[in-house]
PyMOL Python script that loads the backbone (N, CA, C, O; Angstrom):
from pymol import cmd

cmd.read_pdbstr("""\
ATOM      1  N   MET A   1       1.014  -1.060   0.196  1.00  0.00           N
ATOM      2  CA  MET A   1       0.099  -0.124   0.428  1.00  0.00           C
ATOM      3  C   MET A   1       0.739   1.269   0.178  1.00  0.00           C
ATOM      4  O   MET A   1       0.248   2.309  -0.262  1.00  0.00           O
ATOM      5  N   ILE A   2       2.422   0.849   0.744  1.00  0.00           N
ATOM      6  CA  ILE A   2       2.519   2.203   0.687  1.00  0.00           C
ATOM      7  C   ILE A   2       3.280   2.433  -0.512  1.00  0.00           C
ATOM      8  O   ILE A   2       3.448   3.629  -0.750  1.00  0.00           O
ATOM      9  N   MET A   3       3.765   1.668  -1.294  1.00  0.00           N
ATOM     10  CA  MET A   3       4.634   1.818  -2.709  1.00  0.00           C
ATOM     11  C   MET A   3       3.488   2.286  -3.607  1.00  0.00           C
ATOM     12  O   MET A   3       3.931   2.922  -4.563  1.00  0.00           O
ATOM     13  N   ASN A   4       1.748   2.142  -3.605  1.00  0.00           N
ATOM     14  CA  ASN A   4       0.997   2.687  -4.188  1.00  0.00           C
ATOM     15  C   ASN A   4       0.846   4.241  -3.993  1.00  0.00           C
ATOM     16  O   ASN A   4       0.708   5.059  -4.902  1.00  0.00           O
ATOM     17  N   SER A   5       0.899   4.510  -2.598  1.00  0.00           N
ATOM     18  CA  SER A   5       1.149   6.013  -2.623  1.00  0.00           C
ATOM     19  C   SER A   5       2.097   7.028  -2.950  1.00  0.00           C
ATOM     20  O   SER A   5       1.992   8.172  -3.390  1.00  0.00           O
ATOM     21  N   ASN A   6       3.123   6.244  -2.590  1.00  0.00           N
ATOM     22  CA  ASN A   6       4.090   6.868  -2.678  1.00  0.00           C
ATOM     23  C   ASN A   6       4.232   7.040  -4.950  1.00  0.00           C
ATOM     24  O   ASN A   6       4.910   7.819  -5.621  1.00  0.00           O
ATOM     25  N   LYS A   7       3.739   6.476  -5.173  1.00  0.00           N
ATOM     26  CA  LYS A   7       3.720   6.458  -7.093  1.00  0.00           C
ATOM     27  C   LYS A   7       2.538   7.348  -7.561  1.00  0.00           C
ATOM     28  O   LYS A   7       2.332   7.658  -8.735  1.00  0.00           O
ATOM     29  N   GLU A   8       1.899   7.665  -6.652  1.00  0.00           N
ATOM     30  CA  GLU A   8       1.332   8.112  -6.556  1.00  0.00           C
ATOM     31  C   GLU A   8       0.931   9.608  -6.602  1.00  0.00           C
ATOM     32  O   GLU A   8       0.087  10.206  -7.269  1.00  0.00           O
ATOM     33  N   VAL A   9       2.161  10.163  -5.309  1.00  0.00           N
ATOM     34  CA  VAL A   9       2.633  11.278  -5.136  1.00  0.00           C
ATOM     35  C   VAL A   9       3.609  11.425  -6.540  1.00  0.00           C
ATOM     36  O   VAL A   9       3.460  12.326  -7.366  1.00  0.00           O
ATOM     37  N   MET A  10       4.280  10.720  -6.597  1.00  0.00           N
ATOM     38  CA  MET A  10       5.316  10.692  -7.919  1.00  0.00           C
ATOM     39  C   MET A  10       4.880  11.416  -9.184  1.00  0.00           C
ATOM     40  O   MET A  10       5.258  12.399  -9.821  1.00  0.00           O
ATOM     41  N   LYS A  11       3.676  10.270  -9.291  1.00  0.00           N
ATOM     42  CA  LYS A  11       2.760  11.140 -10.840  1.00  0.00           C
ATOM     43  C   LYS A  11       2.397  12.693 -10.809  1.00  0.00           C
ATOM     44  O   LYS A  11       2.988  13.520 -11.503  1.00  0.00           O
ATOM     45  N   MET A  12       1.189  13.051  -9.783  1.00  0.00           N
ATOM     46  CA  MET A  12       1.178  14.312  -8.881  1.00  0.00           C
ATOM     47  C   MET A  12       2.392  15.364  -9.191  1.00  0.00           C
ATOM     48  O   MET A  12       2.318  16.404  -9.846  1.00  0.00           O
ATOM     49  N   GLU A  13       3.723  14.708  -8.425  1.00  0.00           N
ATOM     50  CA  GLU A  13       4.231  15.771  -9.005  1.00  0.00           C
ATOM     51  C   GLU A  13       5.109  16.413  -9.907  1.00  0.00           C
ATOM     52  O   GLU A  13       5.652  17.515  -9.986  1.00  0.00           O
ATOM     53  N   VAL A  14       5.063  15.133 -10.707  1.00  0.00           N
ATOM     54  CA  VAL A  14       5.514  15.102 -12.509  1.00  0.00           C
ATOM     55  C   VAL A  14       4.390  15.901 -13.016  1.00  0.00           C
ATOM     56  O   VAL A  14       4.512  16.903 -13.720  1.00  0.00           O
ATOM     57  N   LYS A  15       3.173  15.332 -12.567  1.00  0.00           N
ATOM     58  CA  LYS A  15       2.392  16.815 -13.738  1.00  0.00           C
ATOM     59  C   LYS A  15       1.957  17.842 -13.278  1.00  0.00           C
ATOM     60  O   LYS A  15       1.174  18.562 -13.898  1.00  0.00           O
ATOM     61  N   GLU A  16       2.640  18.229 -11.438  1.00  0.00           N
ATOM     62  CA  GLU A  16       2.787  19.566 -11.631  1.00  0.00           C
ATOM     63  C   GLU A  16       3.730  20.248 -12.155  1.00  0.00           C
ATOM     64  O   GLU A  16       3.778  21.449 -12.424  1.00  0.00           O
ATOM     65  N   GLN A  17       4.915  18.952 -12.367  1.00  0.00           N
ATOM     66  CA  GLN A  17       6.075  19.938 -13.246  1.00  0.00           C
ATOM     67  C   GLN A  17       5.578  19.898 -14.836  1.00  0.00           C
ATOM     68  O   GLN A  17       6.200  20.794 -15.406  1.00  0.00           O
ATOM     69  N   ILE A  18       4.885  19.356 -15.578  1.00  0.00           N
ATOM     70  CA  ILE A  18       4.124  19.359 -16.845  1.00  0.00           C
ATOM     71  C   ILE A  18       3.749  20.786 -17.072  1.00  0.00           C
ATOM     72  O   ILE A  18       4.093  21.553 -17.971  1.00  0.00           O
ATOM     73  N   VAL A  19       2.976  20.960 -16.063  1.00  0.00           N
ATOM     74  CA  VAL A  19       2.028  22.129 -16.024  1.00  0.00           C
ATOM     75  C   VAL A  19       2.576  23.285 -15.735  1.00  0.00           C
ATOM     76  O   VAL A  19       2.486  24.330 -16.378  1.00  0.00           O
ATOM     77  N   LEU A  20       3.266  23.042 -14.550  1.00  0.00           N
ATOM     78  CA  LEU A  20       4.397  24.729 -14.684  1.00  0.00           C
ATOM     79  C   LEU A  20       4.768  24.469 -15.719  1.00  0.00           C
ATOM     80  O   LEU A  20       4.025  25.089 -16.480  1.00  0.00           O
ATOM     81  N   ASP A  21       5.527  23.884 -16.329  1.00  0.00           N
ATOM     82  CA  ASP A  21       6.861  23.869 -17.653  1.00  0.00           C
ATOM     83  C   ASP A  21       5.889  24.496 -18.181  1.00  0.00           C
ATOM     84  O   ASP A  21       5.969  25.687 -17.881  1.00  0.00           O
ATOM     85  N   ALA A  22       4.751  24.204 -19.012  1.00  0.00           N
ATOM     86  CA  ALA A  22       4.028  24.838 -19.840  1.00  0.00           C
ATOM     87  C   ALA A  22       3.512  26.289 -19.787  1.00  0.00           C
ATOM     88  O   ALA A  22       3.488  27.083 -20.728  1.00  0.00           O
ATOM     89  N   MET A  23       2.988  26.552 -18.165  1.00  0.00           N
ATOM     90  CA  MET A  23       2.954  28.078 -18.082  1.00  0.00           C
ATOM     91  C   MET A  23       4.843  29.218 -18.678  1.00  0.00           C
ATOM     92  O   MET A  23       5.318  29.986 -19.515  1.00  0.00           O
ATOM     93  N   LYS A  24       5.074  28.580 -17.641  1.00  0.00           N
ATOM     94  CA  LYS A  24       6.264  28.968 -18.053  1.00  0.00           C
ATOM     95  C   LYS A  24       6.712  29.234 -19.554  1.00  0.00           C
ATOM     96  O   LYS A  24       7.016  30.341 -19.999  1.00  0.00           O
ATOM     97  N   GLU A  25       6.705  28.153 -20.193  1.00  0.00           N
ATOM     98  CA  GLU A  25       6.825  28.358 -21.580  1.00  0.00           C
ATOM     99  C   GLU A  25       5.898  29.382 -22.626  1.00  0.00           C
ATOM    100  O   GLU A  25       6.246  30.002 -23.631  1.00  0.00           O
ATOM    101  N   ALA A  26       4.619  29.280 -21.961  1.00  0.00           N
ATOM    102  CA  ALA A  26       3.851  30.631 -22.853  1.00  0.00           C
ATOM    103  C   ALA A  26       4.286  32.277 -22.412  1.00  0.00           C
ATOM    104  O   ALA A  26       4.093  33.315 -23.045  1.00  0.00           O
ATOM    105  N   GLY A  27       4.797  32.110 -21.378  1.00  0.00           N
ATOM    106  CA  GLY A  27       5.614  33.464 -21.181  1.00  0.00           C
ATOM    107  C   GLY A  27       4.178  34.268 -20.424  1.00  0.00           C
ATOM    108  O   GLY A  27       4.324  35.417 -20.008  1.00  0.00           O
ATOM    109  N   LYS A  28       2.477  33.392 -20.262  1.00  0.00           N
ATOM    110  CA  LYS A  28       1.258  34.707 -19.892  1.00  0.00           C
ATOM    111  C   LYS A  28       1.089  34.022 -19.052  1.00  0.00           C
ATOM    112  O   LYS A  28       1.738  33.068 -18.623  1.00  0.00           O
ATOM    113  N   PRO A  29      -0.373  34.758 -18.577  1.00  0.00           N
ATOM    114  CA  PRO A  29      -1.153  33.641 -17.277  1.00  0.00           C
ATOM    115  C   PRO A  29      -1.994  33.350 -18.587  1.00  0.00           C
ATOM    116  O   PRO A  29      -2.197  33.795 -19.717  1.00  0.00           O
ATOM    117  N   MET A  30      -2.463  32.022 -17.475  1.00  0.00           N
ATOM    118  CA  MET A  30      -2.987  31.100 -19.019  1.00  0.00           C
ATOM    119  C   MET A  30      -4.239  30.818 -17.620  1.00  0.00           C
ATOM    120  O   MET A  30      -4.205  30.868 -16.391  1.00  0.00           O
ATOM    121  N   ARG A  31      -5.197  30.535 -18.605  1.00  0.00           N
ATOM    122  CA  ARG A  31      -6.550  28.995 -17.737  1.00  0.00           C
ATOM    123  C   ARG A  31      -6.707  27.973 -17.337  1.00  0.00           C
ATOM    124  O   ARG A  31      -6.180  27.296 -18.219  1.00  0.00           O
ATOM    125  N   PRO A  32      -7.127  27.181 -16.485  1.00  0.00           N
ATOM    126  CA  PRO A  32      -6.591  26.131 -16.839  1.00  0.00           C
ATOM    127  C   PRO A  32      -7.266  24.939 -17.590  1.00  0.00           C
ATOM    128  O   PRO A  32      -7.024  23.754 -17.357  1.00  0.00           O
ATOM    129  N   GLY A  33      -8.520  25.611 -18.919  1.00  0.00           N
ATOM    130  CA  GLY A  33      -8.024  25.389 -20.313  1.00  0.00           C
ATOM    131  C   GLY A  33      -7.352  25.163 -20.942  1.00  0.00           C
ATOM    132  O   GLY A  33      -6.936  24.067 -21.319  1.00  0.00           O
ATOM    133  N   GLU A  34      -7.129  26.007 -21.163  1.00  0.00           N
ATOM    134  CA  GLU A  34      -5.750  26.016 -21.993  1.00  0.00           C
ATOM    135  C   GLU A  34      -4.277  25.226 -21.866  1.00  0.00           C
ATOM    136  O   GLU A  34      -3.605  24.766 -22.789  1.00  0.00           O
ATOM    137  N   ILE A  35      -3.894  25.211 -19.953  1.00  0.00           N
ATOM    138  CA  ILE A  35      -3.218  24.854 -20.322  1.00  0.00           C
ATOM    139  C   ILE A  35      -3.185  22.822 -20.332  1.00  0.00           C
ATOM    140  O   ILE A  35      -2.207  22.103 -20.538  1.00  0.00           O
ATOM    141  N   ALA A  36      -4.721  22.380 -20.010  1.00  0.00           N
ATOM    142  CA  ALA A  36      -5.671  20.968 -20.287  1.00  0.00           C
ATOM    143  C   ALA A  36      -5.029  21.450 -21.842  1.00  0.00           C
ATOM    144  O   ALA A  36      -3.822  21.213 -21.885  1.00  0.00           O
ATOM    145  N   GLU A  37      -5.467  21.951 -22.875  1.00  0.00           N
ATOM    146  CA  GLU A  37      -5.375  21.858 -24.430  1.00  0.00           C
ATOM    147  C   GLU A  37      -3.587  21.760 -24.224  1.00  0.00           C
ATOM    148  O   GLU A  37      -3.356  20.969 -23.310  1.00  0.00           O
ATOM    149  N   ILE A  38      -3.066  21.995 -24.464  1.00  0.00           N
ATOM    150  CA  ILE A  38      -1.608  22.217 -24.497  1.00  0.00           C
ATOM    151  C   ILE A  38      -0.821  21.344 -23.741  1.00  0.00           C
ATOM    152  O   ILE A  38       0.251  21.019 -24.253  1.00  0.00           O
ATOM    153  N   THR A  39      -1.240  20.663 -22.099  1.00  0.00           N
ATOM    154  CA  THR A  39      -0.854  19.076 -21.628  1.00  0.00           C
ATOM    155  C   THR A  39      -1.317  18.453 -22.328  1.00  0.00           C
ATOM    156  O   THR A  39      -0.514  17.919 -23.093  1.00  0.00           O
ATOM    157  N   GLY A  40      -2.399  18.197 -22.494  1.00  0.00           N
ATOM    158  CA  GLY A  40      -2.934  17.185 -22.735  1.00  0.00           C
ATOM    159  C   GLY A  40      -3.948  16.880 -21.589  1.00  0.00           C
ATOM    160  O   GLY A  40      -4.959  16.302 -21.987  1.00  0.00           O
ATOM    161  N   LEU A  41      -3.906  17.093 -20.513  1.00  0.00           N
ATOM    162  CA  LEU A  41      -3.992  15.964 -19.250  1.00  0.00           C
ATOM    163  C   LEU A  41      -5.617  16.944 -19.376  1.00  0.00           C
ATOM    164  O   LEU A  41      -5.821  17.944 -20.064  1.00  0.00           O
ATOM    165  N   ASP A  42      -6.675  16.149 -18.357  1.00  0.00           N
ATOM    166  CA  ASP A  42      -7.681  16.500 -18.326  1.00  0.00           C
ATOM    167  C   ASP A  42      -8.170  17.781 -17.269  1.00  0.00           C
ATOM    168  O   ASP A  42      -7.615  17.921 -16.179  1.00  0.00           O
ATOM    169  N   LYS A  43      -9.355  18.758 -17.762  1.00  0.00           N
ATOM    170  CA  LYS A  43      -9.122  19.712 -17.023  1.00  0.00           C
ATOM    171  C   LYS A  43      -9.548  19.946 -15.794  1.00  0.00           C
ATOM    172  O   LYS A  43      -9.285  20.928 -15.100  1.00  0.00           O
ATOM    173  N   ASP A  44     -10.332  18.868 -15.483  1.00  0.00           N
ATOM    174  CA  ASP A  44     -10.767  18.857 -13.577  1.00  0.00           C
ATOM    175  C   ASP A  44      -9.269  18.341 -12.859  1.00  0.00           C
ATOM    176  O   ASP A  44      -9.012  18.574 -11.678  1.00  0.00           O
ATOM    177  N   GLU A  45      -8.339  17.607 -13.782  1.00  0.00           N
ATOM    178  CA  GLU A  45      -7.186  17.197 -13.200  1.00  0.00           C
ATOM    179  C   GLU A  45      -6.474  18.499 -13.404  1.00  0.00           C
ATOM    180  O   GLU A  45      -5.771  18.700 -12.413  1.00  0.00           O
ATOM    181  N   VAL A  46      -6.386  19.270 -14.102  1.00  0.00           N
ATOM    182  CA  VAL A  46      -5.153  20.837 -14.568  1.00  0.00           C
ATOM    183  C   VAL A  46      -5.701  21.502 -13.207  1.00  0.00           C
ATOM    184  O   VAL A  46      -4.954  21.333 -12.243  1.00  0.00           O
ATOM    185  N   SER A  47      -6.827  22.197 -12.979  1.00  0.00           N
ATOM    186  CA  SER A  47      -7.731  22.818 -11.999  1.00  0.00           C
ATOM    187  C   SER A  47      -7.584  22.769 -10.616  1.00  0.00           C
ATOM    188  O   SER A  47      -7.620  23.724  -9.840  1.00  0.00           O
ATOM    189  N   LYS A  48      -7.317  20.899 -10.207  1.00  0.00           N
ATOM    190  CA  LYS A  48      -6.844  20.318  -9.288  1.00  0.00           C
ATOM    191  C   LYS A  48      -5.340  20.944  -8.754  1.00  0.00           C
ATOM    192  O   LYS A  48      -4.922  21.664  -7.847  1.00  0.00           O
ATOM    193  N   ILE A  49      -4.889  20.296  -9.753  1.00  0.00           N
ATOM    194  CA  ILE A  49      -2.982  20.280  -9.574  1.00  0.00           C
ATOM    195  C   ILE A  49      -2.710  22.463  -8.947  1.00  0.00           C
ATOM    196  O   ILE A  49      -2.050  22.880  -7.995  1.00  0.00           O
ATOM    197  N   ILE A  50      -3.437  23.173  -9.860  1.00  0.00           N
ATOM    198  CA  ILE A  50      -3.014  24.519 -10.240  1.00  0.00           C
ATOM    199  C   ILE A  50      -3.739  24.863  -8.796  1.00  0.00           C
ATOM    200  O   ILE A  50      -3.148  25.771  -8.210  1.00  0.00           O
ATOM    201  N   ARG A  51      -5.060  24.263  -7.984  1.00  0.00           N
ATOM    202  CA  ARG A  51      -5.141  24.524  -6.352  1.00  0.00           C
ATOM    203  C   ARG A  51      -3.723  24.373  -5.339  1.00  0.00           C
ATOM    204  O   ARG A  51      -3.158  24.961  -4.418  1.00  0.00           O
ATOM    205  N   GLU A  52      -3.565  22.970  -6.333  1.00  0.00           N
ATOM    206  CA  GLU A  52      -2.198  22.643  -5.361  1.00  0.00           C
ATOM    207  C   GLU A  52      -1.383  23.497  -4.961  1.00  0.00           C
ATOM    208  O   GLU A  52      -1.226  23.988  -3.843  1.00  0.00           O
ATOM    209  N   LEU A  53      -0.519  23.769  -6.554  1.00  0.00           N
ATOM    210  CA  LEU A  53       0.742  24.708  -6.566  1.00  0.00           C
ATOM    211  C   LEU A  53       0.386  26.003  -5.811  1.00  0.00           C
ATOM    212  O   LEU A  53       1.092  26.746  -5.128  1.00  0.00           O
ATOM    213  N   GLU A  54      -1.016  26.053  -6.160  1.00  0.00           N
ATOM    214  CA  GLU A  54      -1.055  27.456  -5.686  1.00  0.00           C
ATOM    215  C   GLU A  54      -0.721  27.875  -3.937  1.00  0.00           C
ATOM    216  O   GLU A  54      -0.193  28.939  -3.615  1.00  0.00           O
ATOM    217  N   LYS A  55      -1.089  26.959  -3.091  1.00  0.00           N
ATOM    218  CA  LYS A  55      -1.042  26.219  -2.114  1.00  0.00           C
ATOM    219  C   LYS A  55      -0.072  26.919  -1.742  1.00  0.00           C
ATOM    220  O   LYS A  55       0.212  27.859  -0.999  1.00  0.00           O
ATOM    221  N   GLU A  56       0.708  25.644  -3.028  1.00  0.00           N
ATOM    222  CA  GLU A  56       2.236  25.943  -2.105  1.00  0.00           C
ATOM    223  C   GLU A  56       3.519  27.227  -2.169  1.00  0.00           C
ATOM    224  O   GLU A  56       4.725  27.279  -1.923  1.00  0.00           O
ATOM    225  N   GLY A  57       2.527  28.111  -2.617  1.00  0.00           N
ATOM    226  CA  GLY A  57       3.163  29.557  -3.604  1.00  0.00           C
ATOM    227  C   GLY A  57       4.009  29.279  -4.754  1.00  0.00           C
ATOM    228  O   GLY A  57       4.908  30.084  -4.998  1.00  0.00           O
ATOM    229  N   LYS A  58       3.836  28.138  -5.584  1.00  0.00           N
ATOM    230  CA  LYS A  58       4.074  28.523  -7.160  1.00  0.00           C
ATOM    231  C   LYS A  58       3.562  29.051  -8.053  1.00  0.00           C
ATOM    232  O   LYS A  58       4.143  28.713  -9.085  1.00  0.00           O
ATOM    233  N   LEU A  59       2.648  29.819  -8.271  1.00  0.00           N
ATOM    234  CA  LEU A  59       1.568  29.924  -8.617  1.00  0.00           C
ATOM    235  C   LEU A  59       0.896  31.057  -8.216  1.00  0.00           C
ATOM    236  O   LEU A  59       0.122  30.906  -7.270  1.00  0.00           O
ATOM    237  N   VAL A  60       1.027  32.453  -8.832  1.00  0.00           N
ATOM    238  CA  VAL A  60       0.022  33.247  -8.718  1.00  0.00           C
ATOM    239  C   VAL A  60      -0.888  33.014  -9.277  1.00  0.00           C
ATOM    240  O   VAL A  60      -1.085  31.921  -9.809  1.00  0.00           O
ATOM    241  N   SER A  61      -2.094  34.484  -9.320  1.00  0.00           N
ATOM    242  CA  SER A  61      -3.265  34.288  -9.932  1.00  0.00           C
ATOM    243  C   SER A  61      -3.423  35.920 -10.053  1.00  0.00           C
ATOM    244  O   SER A  61      -3.900  36.642  -9.178  1.00  0.00           O
ATOM    245  N   PRO A  62      -2.834  36.411 -11.535  1.00  0.00           N
ATOM    246  CA  PRO A  62      -3.259  37.870 -11.389  1.00  0.00           C
ATOM    247  C   PRO A  62      -4.072  38.500 -11.460  1.00  0.00           C
ATOM    248  O   PRO A  62      -4.289  39.590 -10.931  1.00  0.00           O
ATOM    249  N   ARG A  63      -4.817  37.723 -12.332  1.00  0.00           N
ATOM    250  CA  ARG A  63      -6.295  38.175 -12.651  1.00  0.00           C
ATOM    251  C   ARG A  63      -7.367  36.714 -12.253  1.00  0.00           C
ATOM    252  O   ARG A  63      -7.191  35.497 -12.213  1.00  0.00           O
ATOM    253  N   ARG A  64      -8.494  37.633 -12.014  1.00  0.00           N
ATOM    254  CA  ARG A  64      -9.594  36.101 -12.132  1.00  0.00           C
ATOM    255  C   ARG A  64      -9.746  34.608 -13.373  1.00  0.00           C
ATOM    256  O   ARG A  64      -9.781  34.796 -14.589  1.00  0.00           O
ATOM    257  N   CYS A  65      -9.778  33.979 -13.086  1.00  0.00           N
ATOM    258  CA  CYS A  65      -9.183  32.974 -13.707  1.00  0.00           C
ATOM    259  C   CYS A  65      -8.174  32.873 -14.025  1.00  0.00           C
ATOM    260  O   CYS A  65      -7.838  31.689 -14.025  1.00  0.00           O
ATOM    261  N   PHE A  66      -7.363  33.582 -14.353  1.00  0.00           N
ATOM    262  CA  PHE A  66      -6.159  32.989 -14.534  1.00  0.00           C
ATOM    263  C   PHE A  66      -4.789  32.771 -14.133  1.00  0.00           C
ATOM    264  O   PHE A  66      -4.215  33.686 -13.542  1.00  0.00           O
ATOM    265  N   TYR A  67      -4.120  31.578 -14.394  1.00  0.00           N
ATOM    266  CA  TYR A  67      -2.836  31.699 -13.383  1.00  0.00           C
ATOM    267  C   TYR A  67      -1.380  31.987 -13.814  1.00  0.00           C
ATOM    268  O   TYR A  67      -1.055  32.413 -14.922  1.00  0.00           O
ATOM    269  N   ALA A  68      -0.481  31.674 -12.712  1.00  0.00           N
ATOM    270  CA  ALA A  68       1.098  32.372 -14.181  1.00  0.00           C
ATOM    271  C   ALA A  68       1.951  31.772 -12.948  1.00  0.00           C
ATOM    272  O   ALA A  68       1.561  31.952 -11.795  1.00  0.00           O
ATOM    273  N   PRO A  69       3.684  30.714 -13.369  1.00  0.00           N
ATOM    274  CA  PRO A  69       4.206  30.634 -11.614  1.00  0.00           C
ATOM    275  C   PRO A  69       4.578  31.777 -11.508  1.00  0.00           C
ATOM    276  O   PRO A  69       4.798  32.767 -12.206  1.00  0.00           O
ATOM    277  N   ALA A  70       4.619  31.300 -10.017  1.00  0.00           N
ATOM    278  CA  ALA A  70       5.209  32.188  -9.275  1.00  0.00           C
ATOM    279  C   ALA A  70       6.689  33.048  -9.075  1.00  0.00           C
ATOM    280  O   ALA A  70       7.590  32.209  -9.055  1.00  0.00           O
ATOM    281  N   GLU A  71       7.172  34.264  -8.941  1.00  0.00           N
ATOM    282  CA  GLU A  71       8.577  34.765  -9.554  1.00  0.00           C
ATOM    283  C   GLU A  71       9.208  34.510  -8.299  1.00  0.00           C
ATOM    284  O   GLU A  71       8.586  34.759  -7.267  1.00  0.00           O
ATOM    285  N   LYS A  72      10.658  33.927  -8.248  1.00  0.00           N
ATOM    286  CA  LYS A  72      11.239  33.852  -7.250  1.00  0.00           C
ATOM    287  C   LYS A  72      12.876  33.561  -7.347  1.00  0.00           C
ATOM    288  O   LYS A  72      13.548  33.471  -6.320  1.00  0.00           O
TER     289      LYS A  72
END
""", "prot")
cmd.dss("prot")
cmd.show_as("cartoon", "prot")
cmd.util.cbc("prot")
cmd.orient("prot")
């Protein structure tokens, strides 16, 4: 059971990185639907990833429904 959980965490980290990379490459704030289209991930999954990245301080929302990588 623990190995399954570790695999799921790893998958989520990979997907988070895919989302971040797509946003960085675009160079502009994006909507979840745009990110889903570019990455091939499900829109609902992208929304979930965005919420998590926002909690972690890795994303910001410069305007309603648009997201961009946080400046570090």
